[in-house]
N, C-alpha and C positions, 0 to 999 in steps of 0.2 A: 237433523237430530230428532229422534223419537223418544218422548218421555211418557211413561205410564204412571198415573197417580191412582192410588187406591185409598178410598175413605168411605165412610157411611154416616148415616144420621143427618139431621138438619144442621147441627153445628159443623160437622165435617164438610158438608156441602158448602157452607159459608166460607170456612177457612180455605177450602180447596179452590173456590172461585176467585178469591183474592190472590192466591198464588198463581193461578192460571193467567190472570190479567198481568201480573208482574212478570211472569216468564215470557209472555209474548212481547211485552214492552221492552224488556232487557234484550231479548233475542233480536228484535228488530234493530235496536240500537247498535248491536254488535254484528249485524249482518248474518245472523245464523238462521237458516231455514228451520222451522220448528213445527213438529206435529205432536199434539198432546192427546193421549188416549186416557180414559178414566173410568173408574167405578166411582160414581158420585150422584149428584142430583141436578135439578134444573138450573140452579145458579151456576154450576160449573159448565153446563152446556151453553148457557147464555154468554159465558165468558170466553167460549171458543173451544172447549174440550170436546172431543168425540166420545160420547158415552158408550161404553160397552155393556153397561148395566146400571140401572137406577137403584141406588142403595139408600137414598135419603130417608125413606120411610121404613127401612129395615134396620131396626136398632132397638135395644132394650137395656135397662139396668135391672139386674136380678137373674136368679137361676131359673125360676119358674117362668118368668116373663120372656126369657130368650127361647123357650122351646118352640113356639110357632115359627121362628125365623131360621131354624137349623136347616131345614130342607131347601127353602128359597135361597139362602146364602150359599149352600153347597152347590146347587144347580148353577147359580150365577158364576161362582168361582170356577167351576168345571169348564163352563163355556169360555170364560176369559183365559184360563190357562191354555186351552187348545189354541185360541187365537194368538196368544203371545208366543207360543212355541213356533208358530209359523211367521210371526211378525215381531221378531225380537227387539225389545226396546234398548236404547242406549243407557238409560237410567230408570230405576224403579223407585218411586217416591211413595212411602207409606205415611198416612196422616191418621194418628190416633186409632180408634176402631179396634180395640185390643184383640179380641179373640180371632175374628176373621183375618186381620192383617198379620197376626202371628203365624197363622196357618199358611197364609199366602206367601209370606216371607220365607218360611221353611221350604215350601215348594220351589220357589225361585232359587234359593241357595243351592238346592239339590240339582235342579234340572237346567238352570243357566247360571252357573257360578261366576261366569265372567261379567255378568251385569251387576254394577254396583247398586246397593240398596241404601237409600238415604231415608232415615226416619225423621219426620218433621212433626213435632208435638207428640211426645212420648205418652203412651197410655198412663193414666194416673195410678196404675197398679204399683208403681214405684213408691207411692205413699202408703197404699193400703196393704200390700203384701210384698215388702221389700226383699224377702228371701225366697220368693216363690219360684216354681218351675217356669212361669211366664217370664220372669225377669231373666232367667238363664237363656231362654229362647230368644228374647230380645237382644241380648248381648251377642248371641251367635249369629243372628241374621243381619245386624246393623253395621254397615261400613262407616257411616257418619250419622250422628244425631245432631239435628239443628234444634236446640233446646229453647223453650220459651220462658222458663223460670230459672233463676240462678241456682236454686237448690236441686232442681232436676239435672242441670248441667254437672254440678258437683257430684251428685249421687252416681251418675253413669260414668263419669270420668274415673271415679274410684273403682268401678267395675271393669275398667279397661277399655271402654268404648271411646272412640274418637269423637269429641264433642266440640261444638261451637255454640255459644249462647248468642242468640240473635235478638231476643226481646219478644214481647207478645204482640201478635198481629192485630189484636183488637185496638191497639194504639192507632193503627192506620185507619181502621174502620171508624173510630170516633171522630176523626177529622171531617167526616161527612155528616155528622150529627147536627141537627139544627139547634139553635138556642131555645130556651124555654118559651120565649115570646114567639119565635118563628113556628115552633111546633104547635103551640096553642092556636095560632092564627090558621095554620093549615088544617087543623082538626076542628076548627070552629068552636073552641072552648074559651069561655070568658077568663080573663086574667085573674079574677078573684075566686074562681071555682076551685074547690078542693078536689083533687083527682088522685085516685088510687089505681095503679096499673096491676093487672093480674096476668101472670105467666104460668099457666098450669102444666104445659107439656110441650115437648118437642118429639116425644115418642107416644104412640097411640095408647099403650098400656098406662102411661102416667095419667091420662085423663080420668080413668076409673078411680084412682086413688086421690088425686089432687083437686080436680074440678069441683065435685060436690062439697068437699070440705071448705074450699075457698069460697064457694057461693054461700054456704051457711054462715060462715064468718062474716062475709060481706053484708049479708042481710042484717046481722046484729050491729055491725059498724054503721050501717045506714040508719038504724034506729037511734044510735048515739049521736050521729052527725047527719042530720036530715038533708043537708045540701050536698052530700057526698056524691061523686059520680065516678063510675068505674070504666076503665078501658081494658079491652082484651084483644090483643092481636093474635090471629090464628096462624100458627106456624106453617101448617100444610093445609091446602084447600080441602083435602079429603076428611079433615077433622070438623069441617064447618057444621054439618048437620047435627053431629053428636053434641058439639058445644052449644049450638043454638037451642036445641031441645032441652038440654040440662039447664042452661041459664034462664030460659023462659019460665021454669017452674018456681023461681025464687023472687020474682017481681022486683028485680034490681033496676036501679038507674044505671044502665050500662050500655056501652057502644062496642059492638064487635067490629074489628077491622081486619083487613088483609095483612098477611105476614110481613109484607114489604114496608108496612107502616110501623114496624116495631121500634125503630130508632126514634121516630116522632112520638110514639106513645111514651117511651122512656123519658125523653127530654121534657115532655109536657107534665109528667107526674110529680106529685108531692111525696109519694111513697109507693112502694111496690111490694106485693106478696108474690113470691116466685118459687118455682121448684128449683132444686139444686142443679147447677150447670153453667154453661157459658154466659147465660143471661145475667147471672149474679155479677160477673166481672164487668159486663157492659153497663149495668146500673151503677156500679161503683165508679167507673170511669166518668160517668155523667153526674156523679155526686148525688144520687138519689137514695135516701135511706130505704132499707128493705128488710123483709123478713123471709128467711129461706125455709122451705119445707122439703123433707125427703121422706117419701112414703113408697113402700113396695109391698108386694104380696106378703102377707103374714108368714106363709110357709118359707118364702125366700129368706126373710129376716131370721126365722127360727134356725134354718140350716146354717146361715152365715154365722150366727152367734154360737150355736151349740156344737156344730160339727166342724165348720171351717175356722172357728175361733176368730172370726172377723172383728177387727178392732182398728179404728182410725181416729186420728185427732180431730179432723174436720172433714166436711163434705164439699163445701162451697169454695170456689177458686179464690175469692178475696181472703178468706181465712187461711187457706193453704199458702198463699203468697206471704202472708205475715206470720204464719204459724201461731196465731192467736185469734180469738173470736172478736172480730171487728164488726161482723154482722151476726145477729142471732140466728141459730139453726134449731129447728124443731124436727127431731128424727123419730119417725114411726109413732109410738104411743105418746110421745111428748106433744105431738101436734093435735091437741084437743081443740075444739071450737073455742072454748073459753080462753085457752092460752093464746091462740092466734089473735083473738080480739084484744086481749090484754096487751100483748106485745105491740100490736098494730096501733092501738090508741096512744101508747107511750111514745112510739116512734113518730107518730103524727103530731102530737101535742106537746111533748116534753122538749122544750127549746134546748136545754143543756145536753140532752142525749143526742138530739139531732146534730148539734154542733160538734160533739165528740166524734160522731160517726163521720162527719165531713173531714175532720182533722185526720182520722185514721185512713180515710180514702186518700188524702193527699200524700200521706206517708207511704201507702201501698204503691201509689203511682211511681214513686222514685225507684221501685224495685222491678219495674217492668221494662226498662230500657227506654229507647227513643223512637220516635216516629220514623218510618222508612223500613220497617221490619220486612215487609214482603219483598221489597227490592233487594234487600240484603240476602234474603233466602234465595231468591231467583238467581242472584249472581253466584252464590255458593254452588248451586245446582249446576248451572251452565258451565262453571269453571272447574267442576270436580273431576279429578283423575284418580282412579282407584290404584293404590299402591300394590305392586306385585309381591 
């Protein structure tokens, strides 16, 4: 059996790697010879996928931000399309990665319609632009959606898509997370030290907007709480020099760590300041209070608001799960240094607010399903038969 998986960005590489591991495990148990080809990143390759292109660093949020990636994405997809026409897969799996996967799915539907397309983790455009052309394209190309959120499943079922709700795969990932005590021991952090984790970016452009602002706020927080220590895991090694050079200008008590230490950093933290994305849900599952920032190119935001009439209830996954603000979000001009410092101090020092956050996290967890998500997804994929 030959399966092709298409995804991009750091989060897609993580989700894809967990799926690849589960697919090989379930296939071995069922005696199914399996080959997995992929567009993804190093984590998927380490899990056993044969990479046809590395897309972990090709990703952006925003209109202006996406422009540098149009040609590299097009060239990669053109090469992969030629390969797949000569090496037809039995199943095509698309994971998130809205624009490129929509285009890729349309190509596959036209040129090899006999190959079923399973979408795992729908792009969040179903929340942002529920009546858009992108949603119509999604419905057209998707034979089966394996949904991670209950509301996602309901939304697409009402659009006529065959849907199965499987739960959120981060539930599986969190079973590997260390306890607070274990994490601090591994990172050589005293049990009484106050620790703030910083998560500025999984995409290169995000560094420009998030990292300096986080560092300036961290500097002020350090003045308020002198024994404060910061931890920053670097999601991709190519970001290291940029992050180190920026951080060094702020004289922070900070430790930079490799990306694979991210779970330990989260588990060790008392509080986190993070960009909007998958990391917000990871922090919530580990019960770490957090402040979410969402900053893009000002031109992108102007176009979104004034031309595209972009309007969303929330950006971060914990709030989208609950459809209420259980973690504070500061979008664009709201994310001033003073506001970041104010919210951070309150979430660090206000016992009642911290407790309320933890209660909301517990409620959120009940909406994410049960552990074993990746194995359920793998079994659905391996057993799928496209109806004629």
